[in-house]
C-alpha positions in Angstrom: 98.4 122.2 120.4 100.6 123.9 123.0 103.3 122.7 125.3 104.6 119.1 125.6 101.3 117.4 126.4 100.0 115.1 123.6 96.8 115.9 121.8 94.2 113.3 122.6 90.7 112.3 121.5 89.4 114.2 124.5 90.9 117.4 123.1 89.1 116.7 119.8 85.8 116.0 121.7 86.2 119.3 123.6 86.0 121.2 120.3 82.3 120.5 120.3 81.8 122.6 123.4 84.7 125.1 123.1 84.1 126.0 119.5 87.8 125.5 118.7 88.7 124.6 115.1 91.3 122.0 114.7 93.8 121.0 112.0 94.7 117.6 110.6 97.1 116.6 107.8 97.9 113.3 106.2 101.4 111.9 106.9 103.1 108.8 105.8 106.7 108.7 107.2 108.7 109.3 110.4 110.7 112.3 109.2 107.6 114.3 108.1 105.7 113.2 111.2 108.5 114.7 113.4 108.4 118.0 111.5 104.6 118.2 111.6 104.7 117.4 115.3 107.2 120.3 115.7 104.8 122.5 113.8 102.1 121.7 116.4 99.7 120.0 113.9 97.2 118.5 116.4 96.3 115.4 114.3 97.9 113.3 111.7 96.1 110.8 109.4 98.1 108.0 107.9 95.6 107.6 105.1 95.1 105.0 102.4 95.8 107.9 100.1 99.4 106.7 100.5 98.3 104.3 97.7 98.4 107.2 95.3 100.8 109.8 96.7 103.4 107.4 97.9 103.1 104.2 95.8 101.7 105.8 92.5 98.5 103.8 92.2 95.6 105.4 90.4 93.3 104.8 93.4 93.4 103.8 97.1 92.3 100.3 96.4 95.6 98.5 95.9 97.4 99.5 99.1 97.9 96.7 101.6 97.2 96.5 105.3 100.9 95.4 105.9 102.1 98.6 104.2 99.7 100.9 106.1 100.7 99.2 109.4 104.4 99.8 108.7 104.0 103.5 107.8 101.5 104.2 110.6 104.0 102.8 113.1 106.7 105.1 111.6 104.5 108.1 111.9 103.7 107.3 115.5 107.4 107.1 116.3 107.9 110.5 114.8 104.9 112.2 116.4 105.3 112.6 120.1 102.4 115.0 120.6 100.1 114.8 117.6 97.2 112.3 117.6 97.8 109.6 115.0 94.9 108.0 113.1 95.5 104.8 111.3 93.4 104.1 108.1 92.0 100.7 107.4 92.5 99.8 103.7 90.1 98.3 101.2 89.6 94.5 101.9 90.8 94.6 105.5 87.3 94.7 107.1 84.6 94.2 104.5 84.5 90.4 104.6 82.8 90.2 108.0 83.0 91.6 111.5 85.5 89.0 112.7 87.9 90.0 109.9 87.4 93.6 110.8 88.0 93.2 114.5 91.1 91.0 113.9 92.7 93.5 111.5 91.8 96.7 113.5 93.3 95.0 116.6 96.4 94.2 114.6 96.7 97.8 113.4 96.5 99.1 117.0 98.8 96.6 118.5 101.5 96.9 115.8 101.4 100.7 115.4 100.3 102.1 118.8 98.0 104.5 116.8 95.5 106.5 118.8 92.4 105.7 116.7 91.4 104.1 113.4 89.4 105.3 110.5 87.2 103.1 108.2 85.0 104.0 105.3 81.6 103.3 106.5 78.6 101.8 104.8 75.4 100.6 106.5 76.8 97.1 107.0 79.7 98.5 109.0 77.6 99.6 112.0 77.9 96.3 113.7 81.6 96.3 113.3 81.9 99.8 114.8 79.7 98.7 117.7 81.9 95.6 118.4 85.1 97.7 118.3 83.6 100.3 120.5 82.6 97.6 123.0 86.3 96.5 122.9 87.5 100.0 123.7 88.6 101.0 120.2 88.2 104.6 119.0 86.8 104.4 115.5 86.3 107.3 113.1 83.6 106.6 110.6 84.3 108.0 107.1 81.1 109.1 105.2 80.2 111.1 102.1 82.7 110.6 99.3 84.3 107.2 100.1 87.3 106.6 97.7 87.2 102.9 98.4 83.7 102.9 96.9 84.7 104.9 93.8 83.5 102.2 91.4 80.1 102.2 93.0 79.9 106.0 93.2 80.9 106.4 89.6 84.0 108.6 90.2 85.3 111.1 92.7 82.2 113.3 92.9 81.0 115.3 95.9 78.1 113.7 97.7 74.8 115.1 99.1 73.9 116.8 95.9 70.2 116.0 96.4 67.9 116.1 99.4 67.7 112.3 99.3 71.4 111.9 99.2 71.9 114.4 101.9 69.3 112.8 104.1 70.9 109.4 103.7 74.3 110.7 104.8 72.8 112.4 107.9 70.9 109.2 108.7 74.0 107.1 108.4 76.0 109.5 110.5 73.4 109.2 113.3 73.5 105.5 113.1 77.3 105.4 113.5 77.1 107.8 116.4 74.6 105.5 118.1 76.8 102.5 117.3 79.7 104.0 119.3 81.9 105.8 116.7 84.3 108.1 118.4 84.0 110.6 115.6 83.0 111.1 112.0 85.0 112.2 108.9 82.9 113.7 106.2 84.5 114.0 102.7 83.2 116.2 99.9 79.7 117.1 101.2 78.0 120.5 101.3 78.3 122.6 104.5 74.5 122.2 105.1 74.9 118.5 105.4 77.8 118.8 107.8 75.9 121.3 109.9 72.9 119.0 110.2 75.2 116.1 111.2 76.9 118.3 113.8 73.4 119.1 115.2 72.1 115.5 115.1 75.1 113.8 116.7 77.2 114.2 119.8 80.6 113.2 118.4 83.3 115.4 116.8 83.1 115.9 113.0 86.2 116.2 110.9 85.7 117.7 107.4 87.6 116.9 104.3 86.0 119.4 101.9 82.9 119.4 104.1 82.5 123.1 105.0 83.0 125.3 108.0 80.5 123.6 110.3 83.0 120.8 111.1 85.1 120.8 114.2 88.3 119.9 112.4 89.6 119.8 108.9 92.0 117.6 107.0 93.7 117.7 103.6 96.3 115.5 102.0 99.7 117.0 102.7 100.9 116.5 99.1 97.9 118.4 97.8 98.6 121.2 100.2 102.1 121.4 98.9 100.9 121.3 95.3 103.0 118.1 94.7 100.1 116.3 93.0 98.9 116.8 89.4 95.5 118.2 90.5 94.1 119.3 93.8 90.5 119.2 95.0 88.8 122.6 95.2 88.8 122.5 99.0 92.6 122.5 99.4 93.8 125.9 100.6 96.6 127.9 99.0 99.7 128.4 101.1 103.2 129.9 100.7 105.2 127.3 98.9 108.4 129.1 99.4 108.2 128.5 103.2 109.7 125.6 105.0 107.4 122.6 105.7 107.2 123.6 109.4 106.2 127.1 108.5 103.7 126.0 105.9 102.1 123.6 108.4 101.9 126.3 111.1 100.2 128.6 108.6 97.7 125.9 107.7 97.0 125.3 111.4 96.6 129.1 112.0 94.2 129.4 109.0 91.9 126.8 110.6 92.2 128.0 114.2 91.2 131.6 113.3 88.3 130.5 111.0 89.9 131.7 107.7 89.6 128.2 106.3 87.4 126.8 104.9 85.4 129.6 103.2 82.8 129.5 100.4 85.5 128.9 97.7 86.5 125.6 99.4 82.9 124.4 99.7 80.5 122.3 97.6 77.0 123.6 96.9 73.7 121.8 96.6 71.4 122.9 93.8 69.1 125.7 95.2 65.9 123.6 95.0 67.4 120.6 96.6 69.0 122.7 99.3 65.6 124.3 100.1 64.0 120.9 100.4 66.8 119.5 102.6 66.8 122.4 105.0 63.0 122.5 105.2 63.0 118.7 106.0 59.6 118.2 104.4 
């Protein structure tokens, strides 16, 4: 992100053809947003991870829509150039499409965010389609979905088997066809991400999803080692530097292809990987 022009969804889309690798960080307040914007971080995600790193809950489930709207608006006020993505919390869109449309529209109108993210199951395709028809840029979050941690049996990487991997790819294609503006893949092997990149025509953001993705995001507090434990995909940075310098270093690592590498990636068992890649 250079100059004074804001980073937009079109810039993210362009990464599919230019081969550029883009950085994203989570952000939850005005002051940090201003600093990350100064550091030229292209995209900021106001994630429901605020439930844990800001409010101290054990999962993302308790955070409210009202809270996320308030902090998303604050981040947008602080970020004059970075694209700001608002996250839809658990319970704000699962009831039916009407509830989802109503709450997504509220998120956009009250925060001025550039796009919204929602954790996407099969039943969410109709909601994404309705929102796309209304002109809303929706990022569909697949793979490890923290809001479904109870169903998934914990925070485990997804796509371990050929069947799991095929299901994720199939769902990604469905959301692309439904009108999703992009995909966010969390904790899946690079082979799964690569196949999704090939099978869809939208930008793919990885969160521990390997080098095939067009952009990469981590939780800022994980990057700064402020959390008790960090996922394996979080890169190591110089913690003695200022926040602006640290963020610039993170952006640079991604732009020059130094992150992510094999140490940050999840691996399918060899036999399942062979079956998945063979496609038989």
